[in-house]
N, C-alpha and C positions, 0 to 999 in steps of 0.2 A: 327685175326678173321677168322673164317672158317664157311661154311654153310653145313648143313646136312639135309636130308629129315626127317620129323617128325617120320615116320615109322621106319627109320633106327636107330634113337636115341633110340626109345622105344625098339626095338628089341635088340640092343646092351646093354641096361641097364638091360634087363630081368624083367622090371616092367610092370604091367598092367595099362592101361590108366584109369584115374579117369573119371567118368561120368559127365554129365551136371548138375546133382543134387548137385555136390560139389560147394559150394558158391564161392570159389576162381576161379575155372575153369569157372563158368558162368560169373563172373565179368571180367575176362580176355577175354572171348569170345566176350562180349559186346564191350570191347575196340577195339578188332580187327575189328569187323564188322562196327564200327563207324570210322575206318580209323586211329586209334592211333597206333603208333609203340610200340612194347614191347621191354624190355631190352633183351640183348642176354643171352643165357643159359651159365652157368658155368659148364664145364664137367671135370671130373677127370678120367684118365685111371687107372683101377685096373688091372695091368698086372698079378698079382698072380691068380686072378679069371677070367681073360680074359673077363672082363665086363667094362662098362662105368658107372661111378657114376654121377648122376645129382646132383651136389653140390648146385646149385641154379637154379630154374626155372622149377621145375617139373609141377606145375600147369599151367604155360605158355605153356609148351610143350604139355600137355594134351589138352589145349584149341585149339591150332593149329591143333593137330592131329584130334580132333573131327570135325573141319571145313574142313580140307583137309589133309589127311595123306601123300600126296605127296608134300606138301608145304615145302619149305626150311626154316630153322631156323638158324639165326646167332648164333654162339657159340664161346666161348673162352675155350681152353683146357689148363688145368694146370697139 
């Protein structure tokens, strides 16, 4: 397990954040604000393209990013 800031994960993946209008993002945001812990993200290093692939947890990452882009997110790297 390792932790990275939400903004760093987003930048390394090259993806744009989903907005609050996304049902899954809103659901995860509500979990966070009510104090529930979310599962760690599963990340994959794409060395050929020098990017990080979010294999599992993109909606969770977007939810955290929208609340606080400097928040750290637990991750597993494979």
